[in-house]
C-alpha positions in Angstrom: -53.8 -44.1 -47.3 -53.4 -43.4 -43.6 -51.0 -40.7 -42.4 -48.2 -41.8 -40.1 -48.5 -40.0 -36.8 -45.5 -38.5 -35.0 -45.4 -39.3 -31.3 -44.3 -36.7 -28.9 -41.2 -38.7 -28.1 -40.4 -38.8 -31.8 -41.0 -35.1 -32.0 -38.5 -34.5 -29.3 -36.0 -36.6 -31.1 -36.6 -34.6 -34.3 -36.0 -31.3 -32.4 -32.5 -32.6 -31.5 -31.5 -31.8 -35.0 -31.4 -28.1 -34.0 -28.2 -29.0 -32.1 -26.4 -28.9 -35.5 -27.0 -25.1 -36.2 -26.6 -24.3 -32.6 -23.2 -26.0 -32.5 -21.9 -24.0 -35.5 -23.4 -20.8 -34.2 -21.2 -21.4 -31.1 -18.1 -22.3 -33.0 -18.4 -19.3 -35.3 -19.2 -16.9 -32.4 -22.5 -15.9 -34.1 -24.8 -14.3 -31.6 -27.8 -16.3 -32.7 -28.0 -19.1 -30.1 -30.4 -17.3 -27.7 -32.6 -16.0 -30.5 -32.8 -19.5 -32.1 -33.7 -21.2 -28.8 -36.3 -18.5 -28.1 -37.8 -18.8 -31.6 -37.9 -22.5 -31.3 -39.7 -22.5 -28.0 -42.2 -19.9 -29.3 -42.8 -21.9 -32.4 -43.5 -25.1 -30.5 -45.8 -23.5 -28.0 -47.6 -21.5 -30.7 -48.1 -24.5 -32.9 -49.3 -26.7 -30.1 -51.8 -24.0 -29.2 -52.9 -23.6 -32.8 -53.2 -27.4 -33.2 -55.4 -27.5 -30.0 -57.5 -24.6 -31.2 -57.9 -25.8 -34.8 -59.1 -29.2 -33.5 -62.1 -27.5 -32.0 -62.4 -24.9 -34.9 -62.8 -27.8 -37.3 -65.1 -29.6 -35.0 -67.4 -26.6 -34.5 -67.2 -25.6 -38.2 -69.1 -22.4 -37.5 -68.8 -19.7 -40.3 -69.0 -16.9 -37.8 -66.2 -18.3 -35.6 -64.1 -19.0 -38.8 -64.5 -15.4 -39.9 -63.6 -14.1 -36.4 -60.5 -16.2 -36.5 -59.5 -14.7 -39.8 -60.1 -11.2 -38.4 -57.8 -12.0 -35.5 -55.1 -13.2 -38.0 -55.4 -10.0 -40.0 -55.1 -7.9 -36.8 -52.0 -9.8 -35.6 -50.5 -9.6 -39.1 -51.1 -5.8 -39.1 -49.3 -5.2 -35.8 -46.5 -7.6 -36.7 -45.9 -5.7 -40.0 -46.0 -2.4 -38.2 -43.5 -3.6 -35.6 -41.1 -5.0 -38.2 -41.2 -1.9 -40.4 -41.0 0.5 -37.4 -43.8 2.5 -39.0 -46.1 4.6 -36.9 -49.4 2.8 -36.2 -51.2 6.0 -37.0 -49.7 5.9 -40.5 -49.9 2.2 -41.4 -52.3 0.3 -39.2 -55.6 1.1 -41.0 -54.1 0.9 -44.5 -52.4 -2.5 -43.7 -55.5 -3.9 -42.0 -57.7 -2.8 -44.8 -55.3 -4.0 -47.5 -54.8 -7.4 -46.0 -58.5 -8.0 -45.1 -59.9 -6.9 -48.5 -57.3 -8.9 -50.4 -57.8 -12.0 -48.3 -61.6 -11.8 -48.8 -61.4 -11.2 -52.6 -58.6 -13.6 -53.6 -59.6 -16.2 -51.0 -63.2 -16.3 -52.0 -62.3 -16.3 -55.7 -60.3 -19.5 -55.1 -62.8 -21.2 -52.8 -65.9 -20.4 -54.8 -64.8 -20.1 -58.5 -61.8 -22.5 -58.6 -62.7 -25.1 -56.0 -66.5 -24.6 -56.5 -67.2 -25.2 -52.9 -70.9 -25.1 -51.9 -69.9 -24.0 -48.4 -66.8 -21.7 -48.9 -66.7 -21.0 -45.1 -66.0 -24.6 -44.3 -63.2 -24.6 -41.7 -61.3 -27.3 -43.5 -60.7 -25.1 -46.5 -61.5 -21.5 -45.4 -59.1 -21.3 -42.4 -56.0 -22.9 -44.1 -56.4 -20.9 -47.3 -56.7 -17.6 -45.4 -53.7 -18.5 -43.3 -51.6 -19.2 -46.3 -52.6 -16.0 -47.9 -52.0 -14.0 -44.7 -48.5 -15.4 -44.2 -47.3 -14.6 -47.7 -48.9 -11.2 -47.8 -47.3 -10.3 -44.5 -43.8 -11.3 -45.7 -44.0 -9.3 -49.0 -45.6 -6.3 -47.3 -42.8 -6.1 -44.7 -40.0 -6.2 -47.3 -41.8 -3.8 -49.6 -42.8 -1.3 -47.0 -39.3 -1.2 -45.6 -37.8 -0.7 -49.0 -40.4 1.9 -50.0 -40.1 4.2 -47.0 -36.3 3.6 -46.6 -35.7 4.8 -50.1 -38.1 7.7 -49.8 -36.4 9.0 -46.6 -32.9 8.3 -48.1 -33.6 9.9 -51.5 -36.1 12.7 -50.7 -34.1 15.0 -53.0 -35.1 12.8 -56.0 -38.8 12.9 -54.9 -38.8 16.7 -54.6 -36.7 17.1 -57.8 -39.4 15.2 -59.7 -42.2 17.3 -58.1 -40.3 20.5 -58.9 -40.0 19.4 -62.6 -43.7 19.0 -63.0 -44.3 15.4 -62.0 -47.5 14.6 -60.2 -47.3 13.1 -56.7 -48.0 9.6 -58.2 -45.3 10.0 -60.8 -42.8 11.2 -58.1 -43.3 8.2 -55.8 -43.4 5.7 -58.7 -39.6 5.1 -58.7 -39.7 4.2 -55.0 -42.8 2.0 -55.4 -41.1 0.2 -58.4 -38.0 -0.4 -56.3 -40.0 -1.8 -53.4 -41.9 -4.1 -55.7 -38.8 -5.4 -57.4 -37.1 -6.1 -54.0 -40.0 -7.9 -52.4 -41.1 -9.9 -55.4 -37.8 -11.0 -56.9 -37.4 -13.8 -54.3 -41.0 -14.9 -54.9 -40.4 -15.1 -58.7 -37.1 -17.0 -58.2 -38.8 -19.5 -55.9 -41.7 -19.9 -58.3 -39.3 -20.7 -61.2 -37.7 -23.7 -59.5 -40.8 -25.3 -57.9 -40.9 -29.0 -58.6 -37.3 -29.2 -59.8 -35.0 -27.7 -57.2 -37.6 -27.5 -54.4 -40.7 -29.5 -53.4 -43.0 -27.0 -51.6 -44.4 -27.8 -48.1 -48.0 -27.6 -49.2 -47.6 -30.3 -51.8 -45.5 -32.5 -49.6 -48.0 -32.1 -46.8 -50.9 -33.2 -49.0 -49.0 -36.2 -50.3 -48.0 -37.2 -46.8 -51.7 -36.7 -45.8 -52.8 -39.3 -48.4 -53.6 -37.1 -51.5 -52.6 -38.4 -54.9 -49.6 -36.6 -56.3 -51.6 -35.2 -59.3 -54.1 -33.6 -57.0 -51.4 -32.2 -54.7 -49.6 -30.7 -57.7 -52.7 -28.9 -58.9 -53.3 -27.5 -55.4 -49.7 -26.3 -55.2 -50.0 -24.5 -58.6 -53.1 -22.6 -57.4 -51.6 -21.9 -54.0 -48.6 -20.3 -55.7 -50.7 -18.2 -58.0 -53.2 -17.0 -55.3 -50.4 -16.1 -52.8 -48.4 -14.3 -55.5 -51.5 -12.3 -56.7 -52.7 -11.6 -53.2 -49.3 -10.3 -52.1 -49.3 -7.8 -55.0 -52.9 -6.6 -54.5 -52.5 -6.2 -50.7 -49.3 -4.2 -51.2 -50.8 -1.9 -53.8 -53.9 -1.3 -51.6 -51.8 -0.7 -48.5 -49.5 1.8 -50.3 -52.5 3.6 -51.8 -54.3 3.9 -48.5 -51.2 4.9 -46.6 -50.4 7.7 -49.1 -52.5 10.4 -47.5 -51.1 9.5 -44.1 -47.5 9.5 -45.3 -47.5 13.0 -47.0 -49.0 16.3 -45.9 -51.2 18.6 -48.0 -48.2 20.0 -49.8 -46.8 16.6 -50.7 -44.0 16.6 -48.1 -43.1 13.3 -46.5 -44.2 13.1 -42.9 -42.2 11.5 -40.1 -43.6 8.0 -40.6 -41.0 6.0 -38.5 -41.2 5.3 -34.8 -38.2 6.1 -32.7 -36.1 3.0 -32.1 
């Protein structure tokens, strides 16, 4: 089945739907019009660029170039997360980069080699999209969790020091804050997972069906995409927190100044 293309004129007509939220932003006095327009322009330009780049990426299908592209994605994700969490680069850059890259490599290759059984797992058609999906989900979870973790640590330092003073190890003292961060970041993921297929039809599955895949195949892919993104998000977060621990506390277990000045 051939996929129906969307002309650039039709694309422009579709973008007119944004007039609806912009109108209500204006009526309600919400200061979101400028940011919405800016975000939309950035989205369009970035996706057009990525579409142009991916066309040649798939055409070349060079494993070295594909891996380089993933490294660039990890680097961009690292700086994006550091910016959104306002954490010092010296504290979080290396842990984040290492956690994201290691997790993407392990979980991504597990899926491509063991689940899909691809003879060429670095094939651009599979390697680049899977790594991109993993990166996007890991980034979102890490940002929420890191914000929650360091916010609660800074806000409730007395609890951390109280636990240390009563004989808790460092790991035991930070456990309540890590638990809270995990609960806050993964609760939406679990809620979304619970309603897949009934309340919501995910974009990956719909995209495959519109692209000509049989519904049964699209459903199986969606199941696996959900599982690998959920698992990768957890693994990357745990690795990042573990690696950032020594950079966040001094030799005496005292929390350093990990935030950048606004």
